[in-house]
C-alpha positions as CSV (number, residue, x, y, z in Angstrom):
1,X,39.8,-16.6,19.0
2,X,38.6,-15.7,15.5
3,X,35.8,-16.3,13.1
4,X,36.1,-16.0,9.3
5,X,32.3,-15.3,8.8
6,X,31.9,-11.8,7.5
7,X,29.6,-9.9,9.8
8,X,30.6,-11.9,12.9
9,X,32.9,-10.6,15.7
10,X,34.4,-12.0,18.8
11,X,34.8,-9.8,21.9
12,X,37.8,-9.6,24.2
13,X,38.8,-12.7,26.1
14,X,38.0,-12.8,29.8
15,X,39.9,-15.0,32.2
16,X,37.6,-17.1,34.3
17,X,40.3,-18.9,36.2
18,X,41.9,-22.4,36.1
19,X,42.9,-21.9,32.4
20,X,39.4,-21.0,31.3
21,X,38.9,-18.0,29.0
22,X,35.6,-16.8,27.5
23,X,34.6,-14.3,24.8
24,X,31.2,-13.2,23.3
25,X,30.4,-14.0,19.7
26,X,28.0,-11.7,17.9
27,X,26.9,-11.6,14.2
28,X,24.8,-9.5,11.9
29,X,25.1,-12.2,9.2
30,X,23.8,-15.8,9.0
31,X,25.8,-18.9,8.2
32,X,28.4,-21.1,9.8
33,X,31.0,-19.5,12.0
34,X,34.1,-21.7,12.4
35,X,35.7,-20.6,15.6
36,X,39.4,-21.1,15.9
37,X,42.0,-20.0,18.5
38,X,45.6,-19.8,19.3
39,X,47.7,-19.9,22.5
40,X,50.9,-17.9,22.4
41,X,50.7,-18.0,18.6
42,X,50.2,-21.7,18.5
43,X,46.9,-23.0,16.9
44,X,44.4,-24.8,19.1
45,X,43.8,-28.2,17.6
46,X,40.1,-28.4,18.1
47,X,37.8,-25.7,16.7
48,X,34.0,-25.4,16.8
49,X,31.4,-24.5,14.2
50,X,28.5,-22.4,15.3
51,X,25.4,-22.1,13.1
52,X,24.0,-18.6,13.1
53,X,20.4,-18.3,12.2
54,X,18.4,-15.2,11.4
55,X,16.6,-13.3,14.1
56,X,13.0,-12.5,14.5
57,X,11.3,-10.7,11.6
58,X,11.2,-6.9,11.9
59,X,8.6,-4.9,9.9
60,X,10.9,-1.9,9.2
61,X,13.4,-4.2,7.4
62,X,10.9,-6.4,5.6
63,X,10.2,-5.7,1.9
64,X,7.1,-5.6,-0.3
65,X,7.4,-6.2,-4.1
66,X,4.9,-6.7,-7.0
67,X,5.3,-8.6,-10.2
68,X,4.2,-5.5,-12.2
69,X,3.3,-1.9,-11.5
70,X,0.6,-1.8,-14.1
71,X,-2.1,-4.3,-15.2
72,X,-5.6,-4.4,-16.7
73,X,-8.9,-5.4,-15.3
74,X,-8.5,-8.7,-17.3
75,X,-5.2,-9.5,-15.5
76,X,-3.8,-10.1,-12.1
77,X,-0.5,-9.4,-10.4
78,X,1.2,-10.9,-7.4
79,X,2.3,-9.0,-4.3
80,X,5.1,-10.5,-2.2
81,X,6.4,-9.8,1.3
82,X,9.9,-11.0,2.2
83,X,10.4,-11.0,6.0
84,X,13.8,-9.7,7.2
85,X,15.4,-9.7,10.6
86,X,17.0,-6.5,12.2
87,X,20.0,-6.9,9.9
88,X,18.2,-7.6,6.6
89,X,18.6,-11.3,6.6
90,X,15.7,-13.4,5.2
91,X,13.8,-14.9,8.1
92,X,10.6,-16.9,8.7
93,X,7.3,-15.9,10.3
94,X,3.7,-16.9,10.2
95,X,1.1,-16.3,7.6
96,X,-1.4,-14.8,10.0
97,X,1.1,-12.1,11.0
98,X,1.4,-10.7,7.4
99,X,-1.3,-8.5,5.8
100,X,-1.4,-7.0,2.3
101,X,-4.0,-4.4,1.4
102,X,-5.0,-1.9,-1.4
103,X,-6.0,1.7,-0.9
104,X,-8.7,1.6,-3.6
105,X,-12.2,0.0,-3.4
106,X,-12.7,-2.4,-6.2
107,X,-9.1,-3.7,-6.1
108,X,-9.0,-7.1,-4.3
109,X,-6.2,-8.8,-2.5
110,X,-6.6,-12.5,-2.3
111,X,-5.6,-14.9,0.4
112,X,-2.0,-14.8,1.6
113,X,0.0,-18.0,1.3
114,X,3.5,-18.9,2.2
115,X,5.7,-19.3,-1.0
116,X,8.9,-20.2,0.8
117,X,10.5,-19.6,4.2
118,X,9.8,-15.9,5.0
119,X,8.1,-15.2,1.7
120,X,4.4,-14.6,1.5
121,X,2.3,-13.9,-1.6
122,X,-1.2,-12.8,-2.6
123,X,-2.9,-12.3,-5.9
124,X,-4.3,-8.8,-6.7
125,X,-7.1,-8.1,-9.2
126,X,-9.2,-5.1,-9.9
127,X,-12.6,-4.2,-11.4
128,X,-11.9,-0.5,-11.4
129,X,-9.3,1.6,-13.2
130,X,-6.9,4.1,-11.7
131,X,-3.9,4.2,-9.4
132,X,-3.8,2.3,-6.1
133,X,-1.3,1.9,-3.3
134,X,-0.4,-1.6,-2.2
135,X,0.8,-1.8,1.4
136,X,1.8,-4.6,3.8
137,X,2.1,-5.0,7.5
138,X,3.8,-7.4,9.9
139,X,1.8,-7.9,13.1
140,X,0.2,-4.5,12.4
141,X,3.4,-2.6,11.7
142,X,4.1,-1.3,8.2
143,X,6.9,-2.9,6.2
144,X,9.7,-0.7,4.8
145,X,8.0,0.3,1.6
146,X,4.8,0.4,-0.4
147,X,4.1,-0.1,-4.2
148,X,1.9,2.1,-6.4
149,X,0.2,0.2,-9.3
150,X,-1.9,1.5,-12.2
151,X,-5.0,-0.5,-13.3
152,X,-6.0,0.0,-16.9
153,X,-9.2,-1.1,-18.7
154,X,-9.1,-4.6,-20.1
155,X,-10.3,-5.8,-23.5
156,X,-13.4,-4.1,-25.0
157,X,-16.5,-6.1,-24.5
158,X,-19.4,-5.6,-27.0
159,X,-22.0,-6.6,-24.5
160,X,-21.0,-3.9,-22.2
161,X,-20.4,-1.2,-24.8
162,X,-23.0,1.4,-25.6
163,X,-24.5,2.9,-28.8
164,X,-26.4,6.2,-28.5
165,X,-27.8,8.8,-30.8
166,X,-28.2,12.6,-30.4
167,X,-31.9,12.3,-31.5
168,X,-34.3,9.5,-32.4
169,X,-35.9,11.5,-35.2
170,X,-34.3,12.7,-38.4
171,X,-35.4,15.1,-41.1
172,X,-33.7,15.9,-44.4
173,X,-32.5,19.1,-42.8
174,X,-30.9,17.5,-39.7
175,X,-27.8,15.6,-38.8
176,X,-27.9,13.0,-36.0
177,X,-24.7,12.0,-34.1
178,X,-24.3,8.3,-33.6
179,X,-21.9,7.4,-30.7
180,X,-20.3,4.2,-29.6
181,X,-18.7,4.0,-26.2
182,X,-16.4,1.0,-25.8
183,X,-16.3,-0.5,-22.3
184,X,-14.3,-3.4,-20.7
185,X,-15.8,-6.4,-18.8
186,X,-16.3,-4.3,-15.7
187,X,-17.9,-1.4,-17.5
188,X,-14.9,0.9,-17.6
189,X,-14.4,3.2,-20.6
190,X,-11.6,2.2,-22.8
191,X,-8.8,4.8,-22.7
192,X,-7.1,4.0,-26.0
193,X,-8.3,4.4,-29.5
194,X,-6.9,1.2,-30.9
195,X,-10.1,-0.6,-31.9
196,X,-11.7,-0.6,-35.4
197,X,-15.3,0.5,-35.0
198,X,-17.8,0.3,-37.9
199,X,-21.1,2.2,-37.7
200,X,-23.7,1.3,-40.3
201,X,-27.3,1.9,-41.2
202,X,-30.0,-0.3,-42.8
203,X,-31.5,2.6,-44.6
204,X,-30.7,3.1,-48.3
205,X,-31.6,6.7,-48.0
206,X,-29.4,7.6,-45.1
207,X,-25.7,8.5,-45.2
208,X,-23.0,8.1,-42.5
209,X,-19.8,10.0,-42.3
210,X,-16.5,8.1,-41.6
211,X,-16.2,7.1,-37.9
212,X,-14.1,9.5,-35.9
213,X,-12.4,8.7,-32.6
214,X,-13.0,11.2,-29.8
215,X,-10.7,9.6,-27.3
216,X,-11.5,7.6,-24.2
217,X,-13.0,4.8,-26.3
218,X,-15.7,7.1,-27.8
219,X,-16.3,6.8,-31.6
220,X,-18.8,9.0,-33.5
221,X,-20.3,9.3,-37.0
222,X,-22.8,11.7,-38.5
223,X,-26.1,10.4,-39.9
224,X,-28.0,12.4,-42.5
225,X,-30.8,11.7,-44.9
């Protein structure tokens, strides 16, 4: 007896008597195994096709992926768990057996839904910046890997940004520092100095130096009179 399906094998024949012979078929692969045989080198006319399906899902073989390893507080990414059997074949499971979580408070994992057979997805968003580990479990057991993602600030929001001064009084001998701290929608400081910030005064007698970026979304100018 033989099977052409790669990953399948047929054990030794055992005589059961009265012309009956049996053998055990095993497989690490899924697919159609077309079993054929010979007697004294002559092909047996009738063969049989056995459909080999994947086994039960195994956490240590299942895989977690994310659509991106960095995103901003304005954006979302998708985490996906693909369930695999003991031999790495895609297999099916149940939504309630799969859990996806984040190590950082402020990073939210949405409801898990079935995308296709054995594939489960959830949307990840965050109101805090920094690095977080995304992990997944199957029936409480960790899958084969985790993903580390970095959350960056989103677009600068004027309503959340802050203007401050080093002093609320000014004499002709003094200089006051005017500061603008840009923040995103969740109040996080902007890390990059890519914005054009203009600081102005309504006084005709006051003078402002050019705006200087101090890093981390902080911009300053000196006011004198």
